[in-house]
C-alpha positions in Angstrom: 0.2 0.3 0.0 1.1 3.4 -0.8 0.8 6.6 0.8 0.4 9.4 -1.2 0.4 13.0 -0.3 -1.0 16.3 -2.3 0.4 19.8 -2.4 -1.1 22.6 -3.9 1.2 24.9 -5.9 0.9 28.3 -7.7 3.1 28.8 -10.7 3.3 31.3 -14.1 4.7 31.6 -17.8 5.1 33.8 -20.2 4.6 31.6 -23.0 1.4 29.1 -22.0 -0.7 27.4 -19.4 1.0 23.9 -20.2 4.6 25.8 -19.5 3.4 27.4 -16.2 2.0 24.0 -15.2 5.7 22.4 -16.5 7.0 25.2 -14.1 5.3 24.0 -10.9 6.5 20.4 -11.2 9.9 21.3 -11.9 10.1 23.5 -8.8 8.3 21.3 -6.9 10.7 18.1 -8.0 13.6 20.2 -6.0 12.2 19.1 -2.8 9.5 16.6 -3.3 10.5 13.2 -4.9 8.5 10.4 -5.9 5.8 13.0 -8.1 3.0 10.9 -9.4 0.5 13.3 -11.0 -0.2 16.9 -11.0 -4.4 18.2 -11.5 -4.9 21.5 -12.8 -7.0 23.0 -10.8 -7.3 26.9 -12.3 -6.1 28.6 -14.9 -5.8 32.5 -15.2 -4.0 35.0 -17.2 -2.6 38.4 -16.8 -3.4 41.0 -19.8 -2.2 43.9 -20.7 -4.2 46.1 -23.5 -5.0 43.3 -25.9 -2.4 41.1 -25.2 -1.7 38.4 -22.3 1.6 39.0 -20.7 1.2 36.2 -18.1 -0.1 32.6 -17.6 -0.8 31.1 -14.3 -2.2 28.0 -13.0 -3.0 26.5 -9.5 -2.3 22.8 -9.5 -2.4 19.6 -6.9 0.8 17.7 -7.2 0.4 13.8 -5.8 3.5 12.2 -4.5 4.5 9.0 -3.0 6.0 9.1 0.6 8.1 6.8 1.3 
């Protein structure tokens, strides 16, 4: 039986939501090992004029506790 834990991470990107999600996983993996999945809970963006300048995600990252 595996014990799993979930943390919530906020991340951003100047390019797109996929990169913001990848940034969340990369940052979390610096201190959390055995990441199993990522769930994108919320997406938002910052707009300046008629352009999106920043993509933001709120994700839940699930990892195994060994």
